[in-house]
C-alpha positions in Angstrom: -122.1 104.2 -81.7 -120.1 101.3 -80.2 -122.5 98.4 -80.7 -120.5 95.3 -81.6 -121.9 94.7 -85.0 -122.8 98.2 -86.0 -121.5 99.1 -89.5 -120.8 102.7 -90.6 -120.1 104.1 -94.0 -117.6 106.9 -94.0 -115.8 108.9 -96.6 -112.2 109.7 -95.9 -109.0 110.6 -97.7 -105.5 110.7 -96.2 -106.0 114.3 -95.0 -109.3 113.6 -93.3 -108.2 110.5 -91.6 -105.0 112.0 -90.2 -106.4 115.3 -89.1 -109.8 114.4 -87.9 -109.5 110.9 -86.7 -105.8 110.7 -86.2 -105.7 107.4 -88.1 -103.5 106.6 -91.2 -105.2 104.5 -93.9 -102.4 103.2 -96.1 -104.9 101.6 -98.5 -106.1 105.1 -99.5 -103.1 106.9 -100.8 -105.0 109.3 -103.1 -105.9 112.9 -102.8 -109.5 112.0 -103.6 -112.2 110.5 -101.4 -113.5 107.0 -101.5 -116.3 105.3 -99.6 -115.3 102.4 -97.4 -117.2 100.2 -95.0 -115.9 100.6 -91.4 -116.8 98.0 -88.8 -116.7 99.1 -85.2 -116.4 96.3 -82.6 -115.3 98.1 -79.5 -111.7 97.3 -80.4 -109.2 97.8 -77.5 -105.5 98.6 -77.8 -103.3 97.3 -75.0 -99.6 98.3 -74.8 -97.4 96.3 -72.4 -100.5 95.3 -70.4 -101.9 98.9 -70.2 -105.1 99.9 -72.0 -104.5 102.8 -74.4 -107.1 105.5 -74.3 -108.0 106.5 -77.8 -110.7 109.0 -77.0 -113.1 109.6 -79.9 -110.7 108.1 -82.5 -112.1 104.6 -82.2 -110.2 101.7 -83.9 -112.1 100.1 -86.7 -111.9 97.3 -89.3 -112.1 97.9 -93.1 -111.5 95.3 -95.8 -110.0 92.9 -93.3 -107.5 95.4 -91.9 -107.7 96.9 -88.4 -106.9 100.7 -88.3 -105.7 102.4 -85.2 -105.5 106.1 -84.3 -101.9 106.9 -84.9 -101.6 109.7 -82.3 -102.9 107.6 -79.4 -100.9 104.5 -80.3 -97.7 106.5 -81.2 -97.7 108.3 -77.9 -98.5 105.1 -76.0 -95.2 103.6 -77.3 -93.2 106.7 -76.5 -93.2 108.4 -79.9 -94.0 112.0 -80.5 -96.6 112.3 -83.3 -96.4 115.2 -85.8 -98.6 116.1 -88.7 -97.3 118.0 -91.8 -100.4 119.3 -93.6 -98.3 120.5 -96.6 -97.0 117.1 -97.5 -99.8 115.0 -95.8 -97.2 113.2 -93.7 -97.4 111.8 -90.2 -94.1 111.7 -88.4 -93.4 109.3 -85.5 -90.5 110.6 -83.4 -88.0 113.1 -84.9 -89.1 115.2 -87.9 -86.4 115.3 -90.6 -84.5 118.6 -90.6 -85.9 119.6 -87.2 -83.0 120.9 -85.0 -83.7 121.1 -81.2 -80.8 122.3 -79.1 -80.8 121.3 -75.5 -79.4 124.7 -74.5 -82.5 126.4 -76.0 -85.1 123.9 -74.6 -83.7 122.8 -71.3 -80.3 124.1 -70.5 -78.3 122.7 -67.5 -79.8 124.0 -64.3 -77.0 123.0 -61.9 -73.7 121.4 -61.8 -70.0 121.8 -61.0 -67.3 123.5 -63.1 -69.3 124.0 -66.2 -70.2 126.8 -68.6 -73.2 127.0 -71.0 -72.9 128.3 -74.6 -75.9 129.4 -76.7 -75.7 130.6 -80.3 -77.9 133.6 -79.3 -75.2 134.7 -76.9 -72.6 134.9 -79.6 -70.2 132.8 -77.4 -68.2 129.8 -78.5 -65.4 127.5 -77.5 -62.9 125.7 -79.8 -62.4 122.0 -80.4 -60.1 120.6 -83.1 -59.5 124.1 -84.4 -63.2 124.9 -84.9 -65.5 127.3 -83.1 -68.4 125.5 -81.5 -71.5 126.5 -79.6 -75.0 125.2 -78.6 -73.7 123.2 -75.7 -71.4 123.5 -72.7 -67.9 122.8 -71.4 -66.8 120.8 -68.4 -63.6 121.7 -66.6 -62.4 118.7 -64.6 -58.9 120.0 -64.0 -58.0 122.7 -61.5 -54.7 123.9 -60.0 -52.8 120.8 -61.1 -55.3 118.1 -59.9 -58.4 116.4 -61.2 -61.9 117.0 -59.8 -65.5 116.2 -60.7 -67.2 118.3 -63.3 -70.9 117.7 -64.2 -74.1 119.2 -65.4 -77.7 118.4 -64.4 -80.5 118.7 -66.9 -84.2 118.5 -66.5 -85.6 116.8 -69.7 -89.1 116.3 -68.1 -89.8 113.1 -70.0 -90.1 114.9 -73.3 -87.2 113.4 -75.3 -86.2 110.0 -76.7 -82.6 110.7 -77.7 -79.7 112.9 -77.0 -76.7 113.5 -79.3 -73.7 115.8 -79.1 -70.1 116.4 -80.4 -67.5 116.0 -77.7 -63.8 116.9 -77.8 -60.9 118.2 -75.9 -60.9 122.0 -75.6 -58.0 123.5 -77.6 -55.1 125.0 -75.7 -55.9 123.3 -72.4 -54.2 120.6 -70.4 -54.8 117.2 -71.9 -56.3 114.4 -69.8 -58.1 111.2 -70.5 -61.2 111.0 -68.4 -64.3 108.8 -68.8 -67.5 110.5 -69.7 -70.5 109.1 -67.7 -74.1 109.9 -68.7 -76.9 109.1 -66.2 -80.6 109.1 -66.9 -82.9 109.2 -63.9 -79.9 108.1 -61.8 -79.0 105.1 -63.9 -75.7 104.9 -65.9 -76.7 104.6 -69.6 -73.5 105.6 -71.4 -69.7 105.4 -70.6 -67.2 106.8 -73.1 -63.4 106.9 -72.7 -62.2 110.4 -73.8 -58.7 111.2 -75.0 -57.1 114.6 -75.0 -55.1 113.9 -78.2 -58.0 112.7 -80.4 -60.4 114.7 -82.6 -64.1 115.5 -82.0 -66.5 112.6 -82.0 -70.3 112.4 -82.0 -72.0 110.4 -79.3 -75.7 109.4 -79.0 -77.4 108.6 -75.8 -80.9 107.0 -75.4 -83.0 109.1 -73.0 -86.2 107.0 -73.3 -88.2 109.9 -72.1 -86.3 110.1 -68.8 -86.9 113.0 -66.4 -83.3 114.0 -65.5 -79.9 113.7 -67.1 -76.5 114.0 -65.5 -73.3 114.3 -67.6 -70.1 113.8 -65.6 -66.3 113.7 -66.1 -63.4 113.7 -63.6 -60.3 115.5 -65.1 -59.7 117.2 -68.3 -61.2 120.2 -70.3 -63.9 119.0 -72.6 -66.5 120.7 -74.8 -70.0 119.4 -75.7 -71.3 121.1 -78.9 -74.5 121.0 -80.9 -76.2 119.1 -78.1 -79.5 118.0 -79.6 -82.6 116.3 -78.2 -85.6 114.8 -79.9 
């Protein structure tokens, strides 16, 4: 099957190539089938010096273009690969309209002075006069002094990005701490928070890290609609 000069004739449409071989063939954008000549030459895919295992979905050459198995290559560069059979679409990374709340998938497992909110619990907190949930709050102010408040989250290398709305909790003492976000022990985001400003949205690159720590010292702050993808 893998002799260097062996030529195969295969019939494939977009659906067949994406579902059976995991390869996207942009030259064939029809719902019909066409015969193409595929040349297999033991093509190897190397990502950052590491050989990508493509399994049975072997790369091939057709009409001067090299075609690679999208699932193997996508996952090798850190992208989740999804297939939508209804629209014949391959998604790399986040699927549009797909909401994944951290509190549902991997809620904080430990921390200090924190409280978790899930929509299924019918619990909420208020920021900027609005009821919010799908997140957590950090209380870095206690008995007239500041202290450390944080959460620890196991993301298990599954997610590329984290985003959330952060704001001062209504009706609480105003303080201006700095939010620090660590991924696998490395500081990746620093944001100065202000008790008298409205809610803002923050994004944090996770890069498929294993563990996340979100930390403040002082102040009462809520983190709502915490999403990962």
